[in-house]
PDB file of the backbone (N, CA, C, O) and the ligand in Angstrom, with CONECT records:
HET     ZN  A 101       1
ATOM      1  N   MET A   1      14.086  19.193  13.508  1.00  0.00           N
ATOM      2  CA  MET A   1      13.537  18.220  12.644  1.00  0.00           C
ATOM      3  C   MET A   1      12.854  16.931  13.266  1.00  0.00           C
ATOM      4  O   MET A   1      13.592  16.368  14.075  1.00  0.00           O
ATOM      5  N   PRO A   2      11.807  16.421  13.110  1.00  0.00           N
ATOM      6  CA  PRO A   2      10.994  15.597  13.653  1.00  0.00           C
ATOM      7  C   PRO A   2      11.343  14.239  13.475  1.00  0.00           C
ATOM      8  O   PRO A   2      11.790  13.820  12.407  1.00  0.00           O
ATOM      9  N   THR A   3      11.166  13.557  14.437  1.00  0.00           N
ATOM     10  CA  THR A   3      11.449  11.983  14.244  1.00  0.00           C
ATOM     11  C   THR A   3      10.189  11.168  13.829  1.00  0.00           C
ATOM     12  O   THR A   3       9.076  11.561  14.178  1.00  0.00           O
ATOM     13  N   TYR A   4      10.343  10.096  13.126  1.00  0.00           N
ATOM     14  CA  TYR A   4       9.188   9.412  12.609  1.00  0.00           C
ATOM     15  C   TYR A   4       9.419   7.842  13.099  1.00  0.00           C
ATOM     16  O   TYR A   4      10.466   7.194  13.120  1.00  0.00           O
ATOM     17  N   ASP A   5       8.386   7.546  13.397  1.00  0.00           N
ATOM     18  CA  ASP A   5       8.476   5.720  13.702  1.00  0.00           C
ATOM     19  C   ASP A   5       8.173   4.907  12.350  1.00  0.00           C
ATOM     20  O   ASP A   5       7.227   5.238  11.636  1.00  0.00           O
ATOM     21  N   PHE A   6       8.866   4.018  12.083  1.00  0.00           N
ATOM     22  CA  PHE A   6       8.413   3.198  10.830  1.00  0.00           C
ATOM     23  C   PHE A   6       8.415   1.596  11.394  1.00  0.00           C
ATOM     24  O   PHE A   6       8.998   1.209  12.407  1.00  0.00           O
ATOM     25  N   ARG A   7       7.819   0.989  10.710  1.00  0.00           N
ATOM     26  CA  ARG A   7       7.855  -0.500  10.812  1.00  0.00           C
ATOM     27  C   ARG A   7       8.009  -0.939   9.434  1.00  0.00           C
ATOM     28  O   ARG A   7       7.377  -0.415   8.517  1.00  0.00           O
ATOM     29  N   CYS A   8       8.925  -1.993   9.250  1.00  0.00           N
ATOM     30  CA  CYS A   8       9.197  -2.759   8.035  1.00  0.00           C
ATOM     31  C   CYS A   8       8.321  -3.932   7.735  1.00  0.00           C
ATOM     32  O   CYS A   8       8.118  -4.949   8.399  1.00  0.00           O
ATOM     33  N   ALA A   9       7.834  -3.537   6.533  1.00  0.00           N
ATOM     34  CA  ALA A   9       6.659  -4.334   6.371  1.00  0.00           C
ATOM     35  C   ALA A   9       7.211  -5.738   5.684  1.00  0.00           C
ATOM     36  O   ALA A   9       6.449  -6.667   5.417  1.00  0.00           O
ATOM     37  N   ASP A  10       8.610  -5.766   5.440  1.00  0.00           N
ATOM     38  CA  ASP A  10       9.163  -7.065   4.995  1.00  0.00           C
ATOM     39  C   ASP A  10       9.764  -7.865   6.081  1.00  0.00           C
ATOM     40  O   ASP A  10       9.631  -9.089   6.084  1.00  0.00           O
ATOM     41  N   CYS A  11      10.530  -7.138   7.160  1.00  0.00           N
ATOM     42  CA  CYS A  11      10.966  -8.100   8.159  1.00  0.00           C
ATOM     43  C   CYS A  11      10.288  -7.792   9.528  1.00  0.00           C
ATOM     44  O   CYS A  11      10.451  -8.503  10.519  1.00  0.00           O
ATOM     45  N   GLY A  12       9.517  -6.682   9.499  1.00  0.00           N
ATOM     46  CA  GLY A  12       8.698  -6.403  10.839  1.00  0.00           C
ATOM     47  C   GLY A  12       9.767  -5.447  11.614  1.00  0.00           C
ATOM     48  O   GLY A  12       9.238  -4.906  12.585  1.00  0.00           O
ATOM     49  N   HIS A  13      10.943  -5.151  11.458  1.00  0.00           N
ATOM     50  CA  HIS A  13      11.684  -4.372  12.350  1.00  0.00           C
ATOM     51  C   HIS A  13      11.270  -2.947  12.448  1.00  0.00           C
ATOM     52  O   HIS A  13      11.228  -2.201  11.469  1.00  0.00           O
ATOM     53  N   LYS A  14      10.942  -2.567  13.755  1.00  0.00           N
ATOM     54  CA  LYS A  14      10.737  -1.137  13.918  1.00  0.00           C
ATOM     55  C   LYS A  14      11.786  -0.299  14.264  1.00  0.00           C
ATOM     56  O   LYS A  14      12.692  -0.621  15.032  1.00  0.00           O
ATOM     57  N   PHE A  15      11.651   1.004  13.588  1.00  0.00           N
ATOM     58  CA  PHE A  15      12.889   1.939  13.864  1.00  0.00           C
ATOM     59  C   PHE A  15      12.363   3.344  13.926  1.00  0.00           C
ATOM     60  O   PHE A  15      11.197   3.600  13.626  1.00  0.00           O
ATOM     61  N   THR A  16      13.245   4.275  14.325  1.00  0.00           N
ATOM     62  CA  THR A  16      12.819   5.569  14.475  1.00  0.00           C
ATOM     63  C   THR A  16      13.747   6.284  13.375  1.00  0.00           C
ATOM     64  O   THR A  16      14.762   5.635  13.119  1.00  0.00           O
ATOM     65  N   VAL A  17      13.614   7.379  12.740  1.00  0.00           N
ATOM     66  CA  VAL A  17      14.186   7.807  11.870  1.00  0.00           C
ATOM     67  C   VAL A  17      14.049   9.445  12.040  1.00  0.00           C
ATOM     68  O   VAL A  17      12.980   9.982  12.333  1.00  0.00           O
ATOM     69  N   LEU A  18      15.203  10.118  11.827  1.00  0.00           N
ATOM     70  CA  LEU A  18      15.113  11.554  11.982  1.00  0.00           C
ATOM     71  C   LEU A  18      15.360  12.380  10.563  1.00  0.00           C
ATOM     72  O   LEU A  18      16.425  12.766  10.079  1.00  0.00           O
ATOM     73  N   VAL A  19      14.155  12.501  10.120  1.00  0.00           N
ATOM     74  CA  VAL A  19      13.988  13.081   8.671  1.00  0.00           C
ATOM     75  C   VAL A  19      13.219  14.274   8.457  1.00  0.00           C
ATOM     76  O   VAL A  19      12.512  14.680   9.379  1.00  0.00           O
ATOM     77  N   SER A  20      13.255  14.787   7.546  1.00  0.00           N
ATOM     78  CA  SER A  20      12.243  16.026   6.950  1.00  0.00           C
ATOM     79  C   SER A  20      11.159  15.188   6.256  1.00  0.00           C
ATOM     80  O   SER A  20      11.224  14.049   5.793  1.00  0.00           O
ATOM     81  N   ILE A  21      10.087  16.113   6.315  1.00  0.00           N
ATOM     82  CA  ILE A  21       8.819  15.209   5.703  1.00  0.00           C
ATOM     83  C   ILE A  21       9.127  15.069   4.295  1.00  0.00           C
ATOM     84  O   ILE A  21       8.567  14.053   3.885  1.00  0.00           O
ATOM     85  N   SER A  22       9.815  15.687   3.326  1.00  0.00           N
ATOM     86  CA  SER A  22      10.118  15.392   1.847  1.00  0.00           C
ATOM     87  C   SER A  22      11.013  14.167   1.901  1.00  0.00           C
ATOM     88  O   SER A  22      11.025  13.488   0.874  1.00  0.00           O
ATOM     89  N   GLU A  23      11.729  13.785   2.872  1.00  0.00           N
ATOM     90  CA  GLU A  23      12.776  12.636   2.892  1.00  0.00           C
ATOM     91  C   GLU A  23      11.887  11.554   3.456  1.00  0.00           C
ATOM     92  O   GLU A  23      12.443  10.465   3.600  1.00  0.00           O
ATOM     93  N   LYS A  24      10.538  11.640   3.826  1.00  0.00           N
ATOM     94  CA  LYS A  24      10.190  10.322   4.544  1.00  0.00           C
ATOM     95  C   LYS A  24      10.102   9.232   3.484  1.00  0.00           C
ATOM     96  O   LYS A  24      10.270   8.051   3.788  1.00  0.00           O
ATOM     97  N   ASP A  25       9.803   9.679   2.077  1.00  0.00           N
ATOM     98  CA  ASP A  25       9.420   8.691   1.087  1.00  0.00           C
ATOM     99  C   ASP A  25      10.750   7.974   0.701  1.00  0.00           C
ATOM    100  O   ASP A  25      10.718   6.945   0.027  1.00  0.00           O
ATOM    101  N   LYS A  26      11.922   8.525   1.135  1.00  0.00           N
ATOM    102  CA  LYS A  26      13.299   7.721   0.974  1.00  0.00           C
ATOM    103  C   LYS A  26      13.533   6.781   2.008  1.00  0.00           C
ATOM    104  O   LYS A  26      14.503   6.044   1.827  1.00  0.00           O
ATOM    105  N   VAL A  27      12.776   6.606   3.210  1.00  0.00           N
ATOM    106  CA  VAL A  27      13.209   5.820   4.277  1.00  0.00           C
ATOM    107  C   VAL A  27      13.321   4.331   3.897  1.00  0.00           C
ATOM    108  O   VAL A  27      12.413   3.767   3.286  1.00  0.00           O
ATOM    109  N   THR A  28      14.386   3.744   4.250  1.00  0.00           N
ATOM    110  CA  THR A  28      14.524   2.225   4.099  1.00  0.00           C
ATOM    111  C   THR A  28      14.557   1.603   5.194  1.00  0.00           C
ATOM    112  O   THR A  28      14.794   2.362   6.134  1.00  0.00           O
ATOM    113  N   CYS A  29      14.379   0.239   5.558  1.00  0.00           N
ATOM    114  CA  CYS A  29      14.692  -0.516   6.599  1.00  0.00           C
ATOM    115  C   CYS A  29      16.251  -0.698   6.937  1.00  0.00           C
ATOM    116  O   CYS A  29      17.088  -1.247   6.221  1.00  0.00           O
ATOM    117  N   PRO A  30      16.458  -0.069   8.281  1.00  0.00           N
ATOM    118  CA  PRO A  30      18.111  -0.427   8.403  1.00  0.00           C
ATOM    119  C   PRO A  30      18.730  -1.620   8.628  1.00  0.00           C
ATOM    120  O   PRO A  30      19.952  -1.744   8.715  1.00  0.00           O
ATOM    121  N   ALA A  31      17.657  -2.813   8.759  1.00  0.00           N
ATOM    122  CA  ALA A  31      17.882  -4.134   9.181  1.00  0.00           C
ATOM    123  C   ALA A  31      18.043  -4.929   7.705  1.00  0.00           C
ATOM    124  O   ALA A  31      18.807  -5.872   7.496  1.00  0.00           O
ATOM    125  N   CYS A  32      17.212  -4.364   6.823  1.00  0.00           N
ATOM    126  CA  CYS A  32      17.241  -5.392   5.713  1.00  0.00           C
ATOM    127  C   CYS A  32      16.984  -4.476   4.406  1.00  0.00           C
ATOM    128  O   CYS A  32      16.887  -5.042   3.317  1.00  0.00           O
ATOM    129  N   SER A  33      16.884  -3.224   4.485  1.00  0.00           N
ATOM    130  CA  SER A  33      17.079  -2.408   3.298  1.00  0.00           C
ATOM    131  C   SER A  33      15.880  -2.206   2.536  1.00  0.00           C
ATOM    132  O   SER A  33      15.860  -1.524   1.511  1.00  0.00           O
ATOM    133  N   SER A  34      14.912  -2.769   3.005  1.00  0.00           N
ATOM    134  CA  SER A  34      13.482  -2.857   2.185  1.00  0.00           C
ATOM    135  C   SER A  34      13.048  -1.506   2.191  1.00  0.00           C
ATOM    136  O   SER A  34      13.312  -0.707   3.090  1.00  0.00           O
ATOM    137  N   LYS A  35      12.367  -1.256   1.159  1.00  0.00           N
ATOM    138  CA  LYS A  35      11.618  -0.003   0.895  1.00  0.00           C
ATOM    139  C   LYS A  35      10.227   0.052   1.477  1.00  0.00           C
ATOM    140  O   LYS A  35       9.617   1.110   1.628  1.00  0.00           O
ATOM    141  N   GLU A  36       9.710  -1.246   1.825  1.00  0.00           N
ATOM    142  CA  GLU A  36       8.437  -1.435   2.214  1.00  0.00           C
ATOM    143  C   GLU A  36       8.235  -1.189   3.562  1.00  0.00           C
ATOM    144  O   GLU A  36       7.998  -2.130   4.320  1.00  0.00           O
ATOM    145  N   VAL A  37       8.314   0.221   4.054  1.00  0.00           N
ATOM    146  CA  VAL A  37       8.190   0.520   5.314  1.00  0.00           C
ATOM    147  C   VAL A  37       6.924   1.303   5.634  1.00  0.00           C
ATOM    148  O   VAL A  37       6.457   2.021   4.749  1.00  0.00           O
ATOM    149  N   GLN A  38       6.384   1.236   6.709  1.00  0.00           N
ATOM    150  CA  GLN A  38       5.174   1.849   6.802  1.00  0.00           C
ATOM    151  C   GLN A  38       5.238   2.759   8.135  1.00  0.00           C
ATOM    152  O   GLN A  38       5.739   2.337   9.178  1.00  0.00           O
ATOM    153  N   GLN A  39       4.719   3.960   8.008  1.00  0.00           N
ATOM    154  CA  GLN A  39       5.067   4.879   8.918  1.00  0.00           C
ATOM    155  C   GLN A  39       3.974   4.673  10.012  1.00  0.00           C
ATOM    156  O   GLN A  39       2.793   4.527   9.697  1.00  0.00           O
ATOM    157  N   LEU A  40       4.430   4.667  11.392  1.00  0.00           N
ATOM    158  CA  LEU A  40       3.520   4.370  12.717  1.00  0.00           C
ATOM    159  C   LEU A  40       3.282   5.931  12.964  1.00  0.00           C
ATOM    160  O   LEU A  40       4.101   6.846  12.875  1.00  0.00           O
ATOM    161  N   ILE A  41       1.907   5.976  13.305  1.00  0.00           N
ATOM    162  CA  ILE A  41       1.369   7.249  13.921  1.00  0.00           C
ATOM    163  C   ILE A  41       1.640   7.456  15.411  1.00  0.00           C
ATOM    164  O   ILE A  41       1.054   6.719  16.205  1.00  0.00           O
ATOM    165  N   THR A  42       2.431   8.342  15.834  1.00  0.00           N
ATOM    166  CA  THR A  42       3.014   8.430  17.300  1.00  0.00           C
ATOM    167  C   THR A  42       2.254   9.761  17.959  1.00  0.00           C
ATOM    168  O   THR A  42       2.144  10.832  17.361  1.00  0.00           O
ATOM    169  N   GLY A  43       1.807   9.528  19.149  1.00  0.00           N
ATOM    170  CA  GLY A  43       1.578  10.424  20.064  1.00  0.00           C
ATOM    171  C   GLY A  43       1.323  11.797  19.502  1.00  0.00           C
ATOM    172  O   GLY A  43       0.469  11.853  18.617  1.00  0.00           O
ATOM    173  N   CYS A  44       1.965  13.007  19.895  1.00  0.00           N
ATOM    174  CA  CYS A  44       1.430  14.251  19.407  1.00  0.00           C
ATOM    175  C   CYS A  44       2.072  14.611  18.222  1.00  0.00           C
ATOM    176  O   CYS A  44       2.078  15.808  17.938  1.00  0.00           O
ATOM    177  N   ALA A  45       2.658  13.748  17.412  1.00  0.00           N
ATOM    178  CA  ALA A  45       2.965  14.010  15.904  1.00  0.00           C
ATOM    179  C   ALA A  45       2.182  14.430  15.154  1.00  0.00           C
ATOM    180  O   ALA A  45       2.557  15.136  14.219  1.00  0.00           O
ATOM    181  N   VAL A  46       0.670  14.074  15.368  1.00  0.00           N
ATOM    182  CA  VAL A  46      -0.247  14.410  14.437  1.00  0.00           C
ATOM    183  C   VAL A  46      -1.306  14.919  15.142  1.00  0.00           C
ATOM    184  O   VAL A  46      -1.736  14.322  16.129  1.00  0.00           O
ATOM    185  N   ARG A  47      -1.917  16.256  14.641  1.00  0.00           N
ATOM    186  CA  ARG A  47      -3.148  16.920  15.296  1.00  0.00           C
ATOM    187  C   ARG A  47      -4.213  16.770  14.415  1.00  0.00           C
ATOM    188  O   ARG A  47      -4.236  17.250  13.282  1.00  0.00           O
ATOM    189  N   THR A  48      -5.093  16.110  14.922  1.00  0.00           N
ATOM    190  CA  THR A  48      -6.245  16.048  13.978  1.00  0.00           C
ATOM    191  C   THR A  48      -7.296  17.072  14.366  1.00  0.00           C
ATOM    192  O   THR A  48      -8.414  16.840  13.907  1.00  0.00           O
ATOM    193  N   GLY A  49      -7.182  18.029  15.029  1.00  0.00           N
ATOM    194  CA  GLY A  49      -7.999  19.202  15.137  1.00  0.00           C
ATOM    195  C   GLY A  49      -8.671  19.041  16.653  1.00  0.00           C
ATOM    196  O   GLY A  49      -9.843  18.685  16.770  1.00  0.00           O
ATOM    197  N   GLY A  50      -7.922  19.301  17.675  1.00  0.00           N
ATOM    198  CA  GLY A  50      -8.715  19.251  18.858  1.00  0.00           C
ATOM    199  C   GLY A  50      -8.961  18.019  19.529  1.00  0.00           C
ATOM    200  O   GLY A  50     -10.027  17.408  19.448  1.00  0.00           O
ATOM    201  N   GLY A  51      -7.778  17.586  20.324  1.00  0.00           N
ATOM    202  CA  GLY A  51      -7.892  16.016  20.945  1.00  0.00           C
ATOM    203  C   GLY A  51      -6.652  15.968  21.840  1.00  0.00           C
ATOM    204  O   GLY A  51      -5.629  16.632  21.669  1.00  0.00           O
ATOM    205  N   ALA A  52      -6.897  15.057  22.855  1.00  0.00           N
ATOM    206  CA  ALA A  52      -5.685  14.752  23.583  1.00  0.00           C
ATOM    207  C   ALA A  52      -4.568  14.051  22.786  1.00  0.00           C
ATOM    208  O   ALA A  52      -4.683  13.386  21.757  1.00  0.00           O
ATOM    209  N   CYS A  53      -3.570  14.320  23.423  1.00  0.00           N
ATOM    210  CA  CYS A  53      -2.134  13.663  22.797  1.00  0.00           C
ATOM    211  C   CYS A  53      -1.998  12.212  22.946  1.00  0.00           C
ATOM    212  O   CYS A  53      -1.484  11.507  22.078  1.00  0.00           O
ATOM    213  N   ASP A  54      -2.581  11.664  24.335  1.00  0.00           N
ATOM    214  CA  ASP A  54      -2.134  10.357  24.559  1.00  0.00           C
ATOM    215  C   ASP A  54      -3.378   9.467  24.192  1.00  0.00           C
ATOM    216  O   ASP A  54      -4.130   8.936  25.009  1.00  0.00           O
ATOM    217  N   LEU A  55      -3.462   9.397  22.864  1.00  0.00           N
ATOM    218  CA  LEU A  55      -4.518   8.558  22.317  1.00  0.00           C
ATOM    219  C   LEU A  55      -3.941   7.148  22.538  1.00  0.00           C
ATOM    220  O   LEU A  55      -2.725   6.956  22.543  1.00  0.00           O
ATOM    221  N   PRO A  56      -4.785   6.229  22.707  1.00  0.00           N
ATOM    222  CA  PRO A  56      -4.274   4.759  22.806  1.00  0.00           C
ATOM    223  C   PRO A  56      -4.055   4.258  21.372  1.00  0.00           C
ATOM    224  O   PRO A  56      -4.758   4.662  20.446  1.00  0.00           O
ATOM    225  N   ALA A  57      -3.038   3.346  21.207  1.00  0.00           N
ATOM    226  CA  ALA A  57      -2.795   2.907  19.989  1.00  0.00           C
ATOM    227  C   ALA A  57      -3.835   2.052  19.496  1.00  0.00           C
ATOM    228  O   ALA A  57      -4.310   1.166  20.207  1.00  0.00           O
ATOM    229  N   PRO A  58      -4.262   2.288  18.187  1.00  0.00           N
ATOM    230  CA  PRO A  58      -5.510   1.829  17.746  1.00  0.00           C
ATOM    231  C   PRO A  58      -5.499   0.260  17.388  1.00  0.00           C
ATOM    232  O   PRO A  58      -6.527  -0.413  17.310  1.00  0.00           O
ATOM    233  N   GLY A  59      -4.237  -0.218  17.186  1.00  0.00           N
ATOM    234  CA  GLY A  59      -3.997  -1.501  16.762  1.00  0.00           C
ATOM    235  C   GLY A  59      -3.094  -2.331  17.910  1.00  0.00           C
ATOM    236  O   GLY A  59      -2.801  -3.505  17.682  1.00  0.00           O
ATOM    237  N   GLY A  60      -2.720  -1.765  18.988  1.00  0.00           N
ATOM    238  CA  GLY A  60      -2.114  -2.397  19.918  1.00  0.00           C
ATOM    239  C   GLY A  60      -0.685  -2.870  19.296  1.00  0.00           C
ATOM    240  O   GLY A  60      -0.300  -2.249  18.305  1.00  0.00           O
ATOM    241  N   GLY A  61       0.024  -3.782  19.733  1.00  0.00           N
ATOM    242  CA  GLY A  61       1.028  -4.434  19.231  1.00  0.00           C
ATOM    243  C   GLY A  61       2.203  -3.866  19.904  1.00  0.00           C
ATOM    244  O   GLY A  61       3.250  -4.411  19.556  1.00  0.00           O
ATOM    245  N   TYR A  62       2.342  -2.820  20.869  1.00  0.00           N
ATOM    246  CA  TYR A  62       3.352  -2.318  21.491  1.00  0.00           C
ATOM    247  C   TYR A  62       3.933  -3.249  22.487  1.00  0.00           C
ATOM    248  O   TYR A  62       5.139  -3.496  22.517  1.00  0.00           O
ATOM    249  N   ALA A  63       3.089  -3.752  23.282  1.00  0.00           N
ATOM    250  CA  ALA A  63       3.536  -4.555  24.310  1.00  0.00           C
ATOM    251  C   ALA A  63       3.649  -6.218  23.954  1.00  0.00           C
ATOM    252  O   ALA A  63       2.847  -6.930  23.351  1.00  0.00           O
ATOM    253  N   GLY A  64       4.930  -6.543  24.549  1.00  0.00           N
ATOM    254  CA  GLY A  64       5.367  -7.804  24.042  1.00  0.00           C
ATOM    255  C   GLY A  64       5.600  -7.961  22.856  1.00  0.00           C
ATOM    256  O   GLY A  64       5.966  -7.003  22.174  1.00  0.00           O
ATOM    257  N   GLY A  65       5.431  -9.301  22.290  1.00  0.00           N
ATOM    258  CA  GLY A  65       5.610  -9.691  20.850  1.00  0.00           C
ATOM    259  C   GLY A  65       7.168  -9.606  20.331  1.00  0.00           C
ATOM    260  O   GLY A  65       8.146  -9.485  21.068  1.00  0.00           O
ATOM    261  N   GLY A  66       7.175  -9.667  19.360  1.00  0.00           N
ATOM    262  CA  GLY A  66       8.623  -9.240  18.998  1.00  0.00           C
ATOM    263  C   GLY A  66       9.270 -10.688  18.078  1.00  0.00           C
ATOM    264  O   GLY A  66      10.420 -10.677  17.639  1.00  0.00           O
TER     265      GLY A  66
HETATM  266 ZN    ZN A 101      13.267  -4.945   7.264  1.00  0.00          ZN2+
END
């Protein structure tokens, strides 16, 4: 079963969950129980049809902050 990274739109908490695709809609923030969570696209999780796995983060934001 794959893992998915999410970020809470409510409190900004980032977390990883282990769920099936059909359960992704039911993911809630473990910090504030908000349902307003956004899935983060990570590494090789998604193949767009011929491309490298180590794509740079489009929006950045992984370093620092918090
Ligand atoms: Zn939250």
